[in-house]
MITOR-657090 format. One record per residue (C-alpha): residue number from 1; residue in one letter; x, y, z. Coordinates in steps of 0.2 Angstrom, whole numbers, padded with zeros to 4 digits. Layout:
BEGIN
  marmar  fido   east  north     up
     NUM     a      X      Y      Z
...
REM end
This chain:
BEGIN
  marmar  fido   east  north     up
       1     m  -0059   0237   0046
       2     r  -0055   0234   0065
       3     s  -0055   0215   0063
       4     s  -0044   0217   0048
       5     a  -0032   0227   0058
       6     r  -0032   0215   0072
       7     f  -0028   0201   0059
       8     r  -0013   0211   0053
       9     a  -0007   0214   0070
      10     v  -0005   0196   0074
      11     p   0013   0190   0069
      12     a   0014   0179   0054
      13     w   0022   0165   0064
      14     v   0007   0164   0076
      15     w  -0005   0161   0061
      16     l   0008   0149   0054
      17     v   0009   0139   0070
      18     t  -0010   0139   0071
      19     i  -0012   0132   0053
      20     v   0001   0118   0056
      21     a  -0006   0114   0073
      22     g  -0024   0114   0067
      23     s  -0020   0103   0052
      24     a  -0010   0091   0062
      25     v  -0024   0089   0075
      26     f  -0037   0087   0062
      27     r  -0028   0074   0052
      28     a  -0023   0064   0067
      29     l  -0041   0063   0073
      30     l  -0046   0058   0055
      31     a  -0032   0045   0054
      32     r  -0039   0037   0070
      33     g  -0053   0030   0059
      34     m  -0041   0019   0049
      35     p  -0038   0003   0058
      36     g  -0024  -0003   0047
      37     p  -0014  -0002   0031
      38     f  -0021  -0005   0013
      39     i  -0007   0000   0001
      40     f   0003  -0016   0000
      41     v   0017  -0020  -0001
      42     d   0023  -0002   0002
      43     e   0016   0001   0019
      44     l   0023  -0016   0025
      45     i   0041  -0012   0018
      46     y   0042   0005   0027
      47     s   0035  -0002   0043
      48     e   0048  -0016   0042
      49     l   0062  -0004   0039
      50     a   0057   0007   0054
      51     k   0055  -0008   0065
      52     s   0072  -0014   0061
      53     f   0080   0003   0063
      54     a   0072   0005   0080
      55     s   0078  -0011   0086
      56     g   0095  -0013   0079
      57     g   0100   0003   0069
      58     h   0099  -0007   0052
      59     f   0087  -0006   0038
      60     l   0080  -0024   0036
      61     v   0064  -0030   0027
      62     r   0059  -0047   0034
      63     d   0076  -0048   0043
      64     v   0085  -0046   0026
      65     p   0097  -0031   0023
      66     t   0089  -0021   0010
      67     s   0094  -0006  -0001
      68     g   0084   0004  -0013
      69     y   0070   0010  -0002
      70     g   0070   0027   0005
      71     i   0078   0027   0022
      72     v   0074   0045   0029
      73     y   0055   0042   0032
      74     p   0058   0025   0041
      75     a   0071   0033   0052
      76     l   0059   0047   0056
      77     i   0045   0036   0061
      78     s   0056   0023   0070
      79     p   0053   0030   0087
      80     a   0035   0024   0086
      81     y   0042   0007   0085
      82     g   0055   0009   0098
      83     l   0043   0017   0111
      84     f   0029   0004   0110
      85     d   0030  -0015   0110
      86     d   0012  -0017   0104
      87     l   0012  -0013   0085
      88     p  -0006  -0007   0085
      89     l   0000   0007   0097
      90     s   0015   0010   0085
      91     y   0004   0011   0070
      92     a  -0006   0025   0080
      93     a   0009   0034   0084
      94     v   0016   0034   0066
      95     k  -0001   0041   0060
      96     t   0001   0055   0073
      97     i   0019   0058   0067
      98     n   0013   0059   0049
      99     s   0000   0072   0053
     100     l   0013   0084   0061
     101     v   0026   0081   0047
     102     m   0015   0083   0033
     103     s   0006   0098   0040
     104     l   0023   0106   0042
     105     a   0023   0108   0023
     106     a   0013   0124   0026
     107     v   0030   0132   0032
     108     p   0040   0131   0016
     109     a   0024   0135   0006
     110     y   0022   0151   0016
     111     l   0040   0156   0013
     112     l   0039   0153  -0005
     113     a   0023   0163  -0007
     114     r   0029   0177   0005
     115     r   0043   0181  -0007
     116     m   0030   0187  -0020
     117     m   0015   0193  -0010
     118     c   0008   0200   0006
     119     k   0007   0191   0022
     120     e  -0011   0187   0021
     121     l  -0011   0179   0004
     122     a   0005   0169   0009
     123     l  -0004   0162   0024
     124     f  -0019   0157   0013
     125     a  -0006   0148   0002
     126     a   0000   0139   0018
     127     l  -0019   0135   0022
     128     l  -0022   0128   0004
     129     t  -0006   0118   0005
     130     v  -0013   0108   0020
     131     a  -0030   0107   0013
     132     v  -0026   0096  -0003
     133     p  -0035   0080  -0004
     134     s  -0018   0070  -0003
     135     m  -0016   0075   0015
     136     v  -0026   0059   0018
     137     y  -0010   0050   0016
     138     t  -0006   0054   0034
     139     g  -0016   0038   0038
     140     t  -0004   0028   0029
     141     v   0014   0022   0032
     142     m   0020   0030   0016
     143     t   0035   0042   0011
     144     e   0023   0054   0004
     145     n   0020   0061   0022
     146     l   0038   0067   0022
     147     f   0042   0070   0004
     148     y   0028   0083   0002
     149     g   0036   0095   0013
     150     l   0054   0090   0007
     151     f   0049   0094  -0011
     152     l   0043   0112  -0006
     153     l   0059   0114   0004
     154     v   0070   0110  -0011
     155     s   0058   0121  -0022
     156     l   0061   0135  -0010
     157     a   0080   0132  -0010
     158     l   0080   0132  -0029
     159     v   0071   0148  -0030
     160     a   0083   0156  -0018
     161     v   0098   0149  -0028
     162     v   0091   0155  -0045
     163     e   0088   0172  -0037
     164     r   0105   0174  -0029
     165     p   0117   0159  -0031
     166     t   0128   0161  -0016
     167     l   0139   0147  -0011
     168     w   0129   0144   0005
     169     r   0112   0143  -0004
     170     q   0119   0131  -0017
     171     a   0126   0120  -0004
     172     v   0109   0119   0006
     173     l   0100   0115  -0011
     174     l   0111   0101  -0015
     175     v   0111   0094   0003
     176     l   0092   0095   0002
     177     i   0091   0086  -0014
     178     v   0102   0072  -0007
     179     i   0090   0070   0008
     180     a   0075   0070  -0004
     181     f   0083   0056  -0014
     182     l   0086   0046   0001
     183     t   0067   0048   0005
     184     h   0060   0045  -0013
     185     a   0069   0039  -0028
     186     q   0059   0050  -0040
     187     s   0070   0065  -0033
     188     v   0081   0062  -0048
     189     a   0069   0073  -0057
     190     f   0076   0088  -0047
     191     l   0092   0088  -0056
     192     p   0086   0093  -0074
     193     a   0076   0107  -0065
     194     v   0092   0113  -0056
     195     v   0101   0114  -0073
     196     v   0087   0122  -0083
     197     a   0080   0135  -0070
     198     p   0095   0147  -0071
     199     f   0093   0148  -0090
     200     l   0074   0151  -0089
     201     l   0077   0165  -0077
     202     a   0090   0172  -0090
     203     f   0077   0171  -0103
     204     y   0064   0181  -0093
     205     e   0077   0194  -0088
     206     r   0084   0195  -0106
     207     r   0101   0191  -0100
     208     p   0115   0183  -0112
     209     l   0119   0165  -0111
     210     r   0137   0168  -0107
     211     s   0134   0179  -0091
     212     t   0121   0165  -0085
     213     l   0135   0152  -0087
     214     r   0147   0163  -0078
     215     r   0135   0168  -0064
     216     y   0130   0150  -0060
     217     a   0147   0141  -0064
     218     t   0149   0136  -0046
     219     l   0132   0127  -0046
     220     y   0135   0118  -0062
     221     l   0153   0113  -0056
     222     l   0145   0106  -0040
     223     v   0132   0096  -0049
     224     g   0144   0090  -0062
     225     a   0157   0085  -0049
     226     g   0144   0076  -0038
     227     a   0138   0066  -0053
     228     a   0156   0062  -0058
     229     l   0160   0056  -0041
     230     v   0144   0045  -0040
     231     v   0149   0037  -0057
     232     v   0167   0034  -0051
     233     a   0161   0027  -0035
     234     q   0149   0015  -0043
     235     v   0162   0009  -0056
     236     a   0175   0006  -0042
     237     r   0162  -0005  -0033
     238     g   0158  -0014  -0049
     239     d   0140  -0008  -0049
     240     s   0130   0002  -0062
     241     v   0124   0019  -0059
     242     g   0106   0013  -0060
     243     s   0109   0002  -0045
     244     l   0109   0017  -0035
     245     l   0090   0016  -0036
     246     g   0091  -0001  -0027
     247     a   0074  -0009  -0028
     248     y   0069   0003  -0042
     249     s   0085   0000  -0053
     250     v   0075  -0010  -0065
     251     v   0068   0007  -0071
     252     g   0084   0012  -0079
     253     d   0086  -0004  -0088
     254     q   0070  -0002  -0098
     255     s   0067   0006  -0115
     256     y   0052   0018  -0116
     257     g   0041   0021  -0131
     258     v   0039   0039  -0135
     259     r   0021   0038  -0139
     260     q   0017   0029  -0123
     261     v   0027   0041  -0112
     262     a   0019   0056  -0121
     263     d   0001   0049  -0118
     264     s   0005   0045  -0100
     265     t   0012   0063  -0098
     266     l  -0004   0070  -0105
     267     w  -0015   0060  -0094
     268     h  -0005   0064  -0078
     269     a  -0006   0083  -0082
     270     a  -0024   0081  -0086
     271     d  -0027   0072  -0069
     272     l  -0017   0086  -0060
     273     s  -0029   0099  -0068
     274     l  -0044   0089  -0062
     275     y  -0036   0087  -0045
     276     v  -0033   0106  -0042
     277     g  -0050   0111  -0049
     278     v  -0044   0118  -0066
     279     v  -0042   0136  -0059
     280     p  -0025   0135  -0052
     281     l  -0018   0127  -0068
     282     a  -0026   0140  -0079
     283     a  -0020   0154  -0068
     284     s  -0002   0147  -0067
     285     i  -0002   0146  -0086
     286     l  -0006   0165  -0087
     287     v   0008   0169  -0074
     288     v   0020   0159  -0085
     289     a   0014   0167  -0101
     290     r   0017   0185  -0094
     291     a   0033   0181  -0084
     292     r   0043   0194  -0093
     293     q   0032   0207  -0086
     294     e   0032   0201  -0068
     295     s   0043   0206  -0054
     296     r   0060   0197  -0052
     297     a   0054   0187  -0037
     298     v   0040   0180  -0048
     299     q   0052   0177  -0062
     300     a   0063   0167  -0050
     301     f   0048   0157  -0044
     302     v   0042   0153  -0062
     303     a   0060   0149  -0068
     304     a   0061   0135  -0054
     305     a   0042   0130  -0054
     306     v   0041   0126  -0073
     307     p   0056   0114  -0075
     308     l   0051   0106  -0058
     309     a   0033   0103  -0065
     310     i   0039   0097  -0082
     311     s   0053   0086  -0075
     312     f   0043   0077  -0062
     313     t   0028   0075  -0073
     314     i   0038   0066  -0086
     315     v   0048   0055  -0074
     316     v   0032   0049  -0065
     317     a   0023   0047  -0082
     318     a   0037   0037  -0090
     319     f   0038   0025  -0075
     320     a   0019   0023  -0076
     321     s   0019   0020  -0094
     322     h   0030   0005  -0092
     323     f   0027  -0002  -0075
     324     a   0010   0003  -0070
     325     s   0000   0007  -0086
     326     d  -0016   0003  -0077
     327     r  -0016   0019  -0066
     328     i  -0011   0037  -0066
     329     h   0002   0040  -0052
     330     e  -0005   0056  -0045
     331     r   0002   0050  -0028
     332     n   0019   0054  -0035
     333     l   0014   0070  -0042
     334     f   0002   0079  -0031
     335     q   0017   0088  -0022
     336     l   0017   0100  -0037
     337     t   0000   0106  -0031
     338     p   0006   0120  -0020
     339     l   0016   0127  -0034
     340     l   0000   0129  -0044
     341     l  -0009   0136  -0029
     342     i   0005   0149  -0027
     343     g   0004   0153  -0046
     344     l  -0015   0156  -0043
     345     l  -0012   0168  -0029
     346     v   0002   0177  -0039
     347     w  -0010   0180  -0053
     348     v  -0024   0186  -0041
     349     n  -0011   0198  -0033
     350     g  -0003   0203  -0049
     351     q   0001   0220  -0056
     352     d  -0012   0233  -0061
     353     g  -0024   0227  -0047
     354     g  -0022   0209  -0049
     355     a  -0030   0196  -0060
     356     p  -0025   0204  -0076
     357     r  -0037   0202  -0091
     358     n  -0029   0198  -0107
     359     w  -0044   0190  -0114
     360     p  -0037   0180  -0128
     361     l  -0024   0173  -0116
     362     l  -0036   0171  -0102
     363     a  -0048   0161  -0113
     364     g  -0034   0150  -0120
     365     a  -0027   0146  -0103
     366     t  -0044   0142  -0096
     367     a  -0048   0131  -0111
     368     v  -0032   0121  -0109
     369     a  -0035   0118  -0091
     370     a  -0053   0114  -0093
     371     l  -0051   0103  -0108
     372     l  -0036   0093  -0102
     373     p  -0046   0081  -0091
     374     l  -0057   0076  -0106
     375     t  -0041   0067  -0113
     376     i  -0041   0054  -0099
     377     p  -0048   0037  -0104
     378     y  -0058   0035  -0089
     379     g  -0064   0018  -0093
     380     r  -0046   0012  -0092
     381     f  -0041   0020  -0076
     382     i  -0056   0020  -0065
     383     g  -0054   0004  -0054
     384     d  -0045  -0003  -0039
     385     p  -0029   0006  -0041
     386     v  -0038   0023  -0040
     387     h  -0041   0022  -0021
     388     a  -0022   0022  -0017
     389     d  -0015   0032  -0032
     390     t  -0027   0043  -0040
     391     l  -0038   0053  -0028
     392     a  -0045   0064  -0041
     393     l  -0054   0049  -0049
     394     i  -0061   0043  -0033
     395     p  -0077   0054  -0034
     396     l  -0080   0049  -0051
     397     w  -0078   0030  -0046
     398     t  -0090   0034  -0032
     399     i  -0104   0041  -0043
     400     n  -0101   0030  -0058
     401     q  -0120   0025  -0058
     402     h  -0126   0043  -0058
     403     f  -0116   0052  -0072
     404     l  -0124   0066  -0081
     405     a  -0132   0059  -0097
     406     g  -0125   0042  -0092
     407     s  -0107   0048  -0098
     408     v  -0092   0051  -0088
     409     l  -0085   0063  -0101
     410     v  -0101   0074  -0100
     411     t  -0100   0074  -0081
     412     v  -0081   0079  -0081
     413     a  -0085   0092  -0095
     414     m  -0098   0100  -0085
     415     v  -0088   0101  -0069
     416     c  -0072   0107  -0077
     417     g  -0082   0120  -0088
     418     g  -0090   0127  -0073
     419     l  -0074   0128  -0064
     420     g  -0066   0137  -0079
     421     a  -0080   0149  -0080
     422     l  -0075   0156  -0063
     423     l  -0060   0163  -0071
     424     l  -0069   0171  -0085
     425     l  -0084   0178  -0075
     426     v  -0078   0183  -0058
     427     p  -0075   0201  -0059
     428     r  -0057   0208  -0054
     429     r  -0064   0216  -0038
     430     a  -0070   0199  -0032
     431     r  -0054   0190  -0038
     432     l  -0051   0183  -0020
     433     v  -0066   0172  -0023
     434     l  -0055   0161  -0034
     435     p  -0043   0154  -0021
     436     v  -0058   0152  -0009
     437     a  -0067   0142  -0023
     438     v  -0052   0131  -0024
     439     l  -0052   0128  -0005
     440     a  -0071   0124  -0006
     441     w  -0066   0111  -0020
     442     f  -0054   0103  -0009
     443     a  -0067   0102   0005
     444     l  -0079   0094  -0008
     445     l  -0067   0081  -0013
     446     l  -0063   0076   0005
     447     k  -0079   0066   0009
     448     p  -0077   0054  -0006
     449     v  -0059   0052  -0004
     450     w  -0059   0049   0015
     451     s  -0076   0042   0020
     452     g  -0084   0038   0004
     453     p  -0087   0020  -0002
     454     r  -0071   0020  -0012
     455     g  -0061   0031   0001
     456     f  -0047   0028   0012
     457     e  -0057   0024   0028
     458     r  -0067   0010   0019
     459     s  -0051   0004   0010
     460     s  -0042   0002   0027
     461     a  -0056  -0006   0036
     462     g  -0059  -0018   0021
     463     a  -0041  -0023   0020
     464     v  -0040  -0027   0039
     465     f  -0057  -0037   0038
     466     l  -0049  -0048   0024
     467     g  -0034  -0051   0034
     468     i  -0039  -0051   0053
     469     r  -0056  -0053   0059
     470     g  -0065  -0056   0076
     471     v  -0048  -0054   0086
     472     d  -0036  -0041   0091
     473     r  -0025  -0036   0078
     474     d  -0009  -0042   0088
     475     w  -0018  -0058   0092
     476     i  -0002  -0068   0088
     477     d   0009  -0059   0099
     478     d  -0004  -0061   0113
     479     a  -0005  -0080   0110
     480     l   0014  -0083   0109
     481     p   0023  -0068   0116
     482     g   0042  -0068   0110
     483     v   0040  -0084   0100
     484     d   0045  -0084   0082
     485     v   0031  -0090   0071
     486     p   0033  -0093   0052
     487     v   0018  -0092   0041
     488     v   0013  -0102   0025
     489     w   0002  -0095   0012
     490     s  -0007  -0106   0000
     491     g  -0010  -0093  -0014
     492     p  -0026  -0088  -0022
     493     p  -0040  -0088  -0019
     494     v  -0034  -0085  -0001
     495     d  -0032  -0067   0002
     496     r  -0014  -0061   0003
     497     f  -0020  -0049   0017
     498     i  -0020  -0064   0029
     499     v  -0001  -0064   0028
     500     n   0002  -0045   0026
     501     q  -0010  -0038   0040
     502     n  -0004  -0051   0053
     503     e   0014  -0047   0048
     504     f   0011  -0029   0050
     505     f   0003  -0030   0067
     506     n   0013  -0044   0075
     507     r   0031  -0044   0079
     508     d   0032  -0063   0082
     509     l   0027  -0067   0064
     510     g   0043  -0073   0055
     511     q   0048  -0081   0039
     512     v   0035  -0081   0025
     513     y   0033  -0097   0015
     514     y   0022  -0101   0000
     515     s   0016  -0117  -0008
     516     a   0010  -0110  -0025
     517     v   0015  -0092  -0029
     518     p   0023  -0079  -0018
     519     t   0012  -0065  -0011
     520     p   0011  -0050  -0022
     521     g   0028  -0041  -0020
     522     g   0036  -0057  -0015
     523     l   0049  -0050  -0003
     524     y   0061  -0063   0003
     525     e   0049  -0077   0003
     526     k   0053  -0095   0002
     527     q   0044  -0109  -0007
     528     i   0039  -0126   0000
     529     h   0032  -0141  -0009
     530     f   0020  -0154  -0003
     531     d   0024  -0171  -0009
     532     r   0011  -0185  -0012
     533     g   0010  -0189   0006
     534     g   0006  -0172   0011
     535     y   0023  -0168   0019
     536     a   0031  -0151   0016
     537     r   0048  -0151   0009
     538     t   0062  -0138   0004
     539     d   0069  -0137  -0014
     540     d   0082  -0150  -0009
     541     g   0069  -0162  -0002
     542     r   0071  -0159   0017
     543     l   0056  -0160   0028
     544     m   0050  -0144   0035
     545     r   0049  -0144   0054
     546     f   0042  -0130   0065
     547     r   0036  -0130   0082
     548     y   0023  -0116   0079
     549     l   0015  -0111   0062
     550     l   0002  -0099   0056
     551     t  -0008  -0105   0041
     552     d  -0022  -0099   0031
     553     g  -0039  -0108   0028
     554     a  -0032  -0119   0014
     555     i  -0019  -0128   0024
     556     t  -0023  -0138   0039
     557     p  -0007  -0146   0047
     558     d  -0006  -0161   0059
     559     g  -0006  -0152   0076
     560     t  -0016  -0143   0089
     561     p  -0024  -0126   0086
     562     i  -0019  -0113   0099
     563     a  -0028  -0098   0092
     564     l  -0038  -0093   0077
     565     d  -0047  -0078   0069
     566     n  -0063  -0077   0058
     567     a  -0053  -0073   0042
     568     g  -0046  -0091   0041
     569     a  -0029  -0089   0049
     570     t  -0025  -0102   0063
     571     l  -0010  -0103   0074
     572     w  -0004  -0121   0077
     573     r   0007  -0131   0088
     574     l   0013  -0145   0076
     575     r   0015  -0163   0081
     576     g   0030  -0167   0069
     577     p   0035  -0162   0051
     578     l   0023  -0150   0042
     579     l   0010  -0161   0035
     580     s  -0005  -0155   0025
     581     t  -0020  -0165   0031
     582     t  -0033  -0158   0020
     583     s  -0038  -0157   0002
     584     v  -0052  -0148  -0007
     585     k  -0058  -0152  -0024
     586     g  -0072  -0144  -0034
     587     l  -0065  -0126  -0034
     588     y  -0059  -0118  -0050
     589     p  -0040  -0115  -0051
     590     n  -0035  -0099  -0041
     591     d  -0053  -0095  -0038
     592     s  -0065  -0097  -0023
     593     w  -0080  -0100  -0035
     594     s  -0086  -0118  -0035
     595     g  -0096  -0128  -0047
     596     k  -0110  -0140  -0043
     597     h  -0100  -0150  -0030
     598     v  -0086  -0147  -0018
     599     v  -0077  -0161  -0009
     600     w  -0066  -0158   0007
     601     t  -0055  -0172   0014
     602     r  -0046  -0173   0030
     603     r  -0033  -0186   0035
     604     r  -0029  -0190   0053
     605     c  -0046  -0183   0057
     606     r  -0050  -0182   0076
     607     g  -0068  -0177   0075
     608     g  -0073  -0159   0079
     609     t  -0080  -0146   0067
     610     l  -0077  -0140   0050
     611     r  -0082  -0121   0048
     612     v  -0084  -0115   0030
     613     t  -0087  -0097   0025
     614     l  -0098  -0094   0010
     615     s  -0103  -0080   0000
     616     s  -0113  -0077  -0017
     617     g  -0110  -0066  -0032
     618     p  -0122  -0051  -0032
     619     e  -0118  -0047  -0050
     620     l  -0123  -0065  -0054
     621     y  -0136  -0070  -0042
     622     k  -0152  -0060  -0038
     623     r  -0159  -0072  -0025
     624     p  -0151  -0082  -0011
     625     n  -0144  -0099  -0015
     626     r  -0143  -0115  -0005
     627     v  -0128  -0127   0000
     628     v  -0130  -0144   0007
     629     a  -0116  -0153   0016
     630     t  -0116  -0172   0019
     631     g  -0103  -0183   0027
     632     g  -0103  -0176   0044
     633     t  -0113  -0183   0059
     634     q  -0128  -0176   0050
     635     p  -0133  -0166   0034
     636     v  -0132  -0147   0036
     637     t  -0141  -0135   0025
     638     q  -0135  -0117   0023
     639     i  -0144  -0103   0014
     640     v  -0131  -0092   0005
     641     p  -0137  -0074   0005
     642     r  -0135  -0063  -0011
     643     l  -0124  -0051  -0001
     644     g  -0112  -0053   0014
     645     l  -0104  -0068   0021
     646     v  -0111  -0083   0030
     647     t  -0102  -0097   0040
     648     m  -0109  -0115   0041
     649     g  -0103  -0128   0053
     650     i  -0102  -0146   0050
     651     p  -0100  -0158   0065
     652     l  -0087  -0172   0060
     653     p  -0087  -0190   0066
     654     s  -0074  -0194   0079
     655     g  -0071  -0212   0075
     656     a  -0065  -0210   0057
     657     a  -0047  -0209   0052
     658     t  -0052  -0199   0037
     659     c  -0066  -0187   0036
     660     v  -0075  -0183   0019
     661     v  -0088  -0169   0017
     662     k  -0097  -0167   0001
     663     f  -0105  -0150  -0003
     664     t  -0119  -0148  -0016
     665     v  -0124  -0131  -0022
     666     d  -0142  -0130  -0026
     667     k  -0140  -0119  -0041
     668     t  -0126  -0114  -0053
     669     l  -0126  -0100  -0066
     670     m  -0115  -0096  -0081
     671     p  -0110  -0077  -0082
     672     t  -0110  -0078  -0101
     673     e  -0129  -0082  -0101
     674     v  -0134  -0071  -0087
     675     t  -0125  -0056  -0095
     676     n  -0131  -0060  -0113
     677     g  -0113  -0062  -0118
     678     r  -0105  -0047  -0111
     679     n  -0096  -0058  -0099
     680     q  -0087  -0072  -0108
     681     d  -0085  -0083  -0093
     682     n  -0094  -0099  -0097
     683     r  -0090  -0108  -0081
     684     p  -0105  -0115  -0071
     685     l  -0103  -0105  -0054
     686     g  -0111  -0110  -0038
     687     a  -0105  -0101  -0023
     688     h  -0089  -0094  -0016
     689     f  -0080  -0106  -0003
     690     n  -0069  -0093   0005
     691     i  -0063  -0101   0020
     692     f  -0061  -0119   0026
     693     q  -0057  -0120   0045
     694     y  -0055  -0136   0054
     695     v  -0057  -0136   0073
     696     p  -0053  -0154   0080
     697     s  -0061  -0161   0096
     698     k  -0052  -0156   0112
REM end
């Protein structure tokens, strides 16, 4: 009793500051474990916008004026790029800013909850808000860090307007929506919720439609006038309304199938239920079902939360159904979680002692929340997009070899059934166990989501490893400080991270060129063509001339290497027009797999060493393979292990104008034979030739 009295004696703001500060420090320490970005091209875009704003007050991507991306978040993190010249330090500063900004979401969450419950439960709502698994986005350069708290601020403002629509409150609401839209384009989903919420409150209060229209007339006039002003301004400029979405304007130009959107909406709702651990969704359904019997504060909250949840779910699901049907966009929906958490606490704190037991309703809500995750086609969605977009599925991806009864559905059913049983079995006097159980659920998810084999930490380290290896991340800036260095990407099988990671961490990396296909995302890149003589030319036939150039392992120009890393990137000083002096035959198109033989040819050879990075395919080969290289000063044999990378060095003759090295793989296998037809690939596969790196004699 004495400790409880001491807790109550401490002002709420002290506890709130403690929660925010503790969360910020914890997240900042965790984020130190992420060496680089892995969500491309998004993180590259926002870093480019922030860098350009810090240096010149303009929003540019690869030095090109750009619209359609959120500008508030880049402006927020721009001081990190203005204070530090070294981009690795800027990246560390951005993660620290993220940790504080995202942790501040606890404040609007507390204020929302405090309208309906005691200080202690409202503080617990704030704690739960900064415990959600998606707080791991603090380690990324993504708008989610800012939008999380902004969404809750808009929700708080909408509840305040619904409860008492003063002119001041309405103005604040609309200003916040504009700021949210300038942060994240999906904020258009706020508008339907603003329109519907007053009518939903009127339904709960049994108030006539006419009085509702009269009471909220100013709000509807402001929304209508704002929309009309936007339309007129766009027409006057000769642009469509959809162009306001900028880079996302294509979204408004598409038609959406009702069935596809309905399925996607169901799967997104199901993922959200799994994400929060079933209990908050079931409890929120119960609060909505008995909203007419609740206090006016709860009614105002429900009237705002329900249309917000429905509107955002449909908008996100519709986008996913057409543009990203291979994933569930939980990343754009997790901000609804605090509304469900507050709904749980409202139910726990409800009238008549809390956790009211209307057994038919309780059983129905629990069944809906627990069965929803079983509707997800897990075989379709568990895969690479999960680690960036759908955190609730990362634990399932992590244990995919250890499902109960060998079935993902059985595993999910057992977990969701157990969580749902808490609502049915926990006695009312122990009802506070439920939010504590949700906190424990979030803590349980943290390990696989953050440090598991499919988690953020490994994804970050893997992405950096594929792009920059064996050197400092800003190695190009160190080698040529203040010198603009263009880069040429040869296309698959060379990893796009060689371009993206080096661009992210080096200010001096300039125009991106490509010889086959642009990097995924293809932002303001230019194509070059190599003629029969190996010279690079523009579309109009002009020779490409650079003083310095960064290339991947597939292109070796005529020049002197200044610096190189172990991922295949080399920084060159060119001797004249860009000339590709090497060719590789024997690899399958757009693939690093070889057949039996591979031939590497180098024109204008000046001796030196050819370094080739090899790897096997553990899904195909159960034992090491062997590669023999001839054509150098002596034959070289290399054992290729089943797992991991290995580099072989072939010494080249110094007197030959053209060097030719022939590789022979000891054994080839056909996937269709190894897998008894499960894999239809009938190519004879030998080894992965990942990187060719030529180092001339000095």
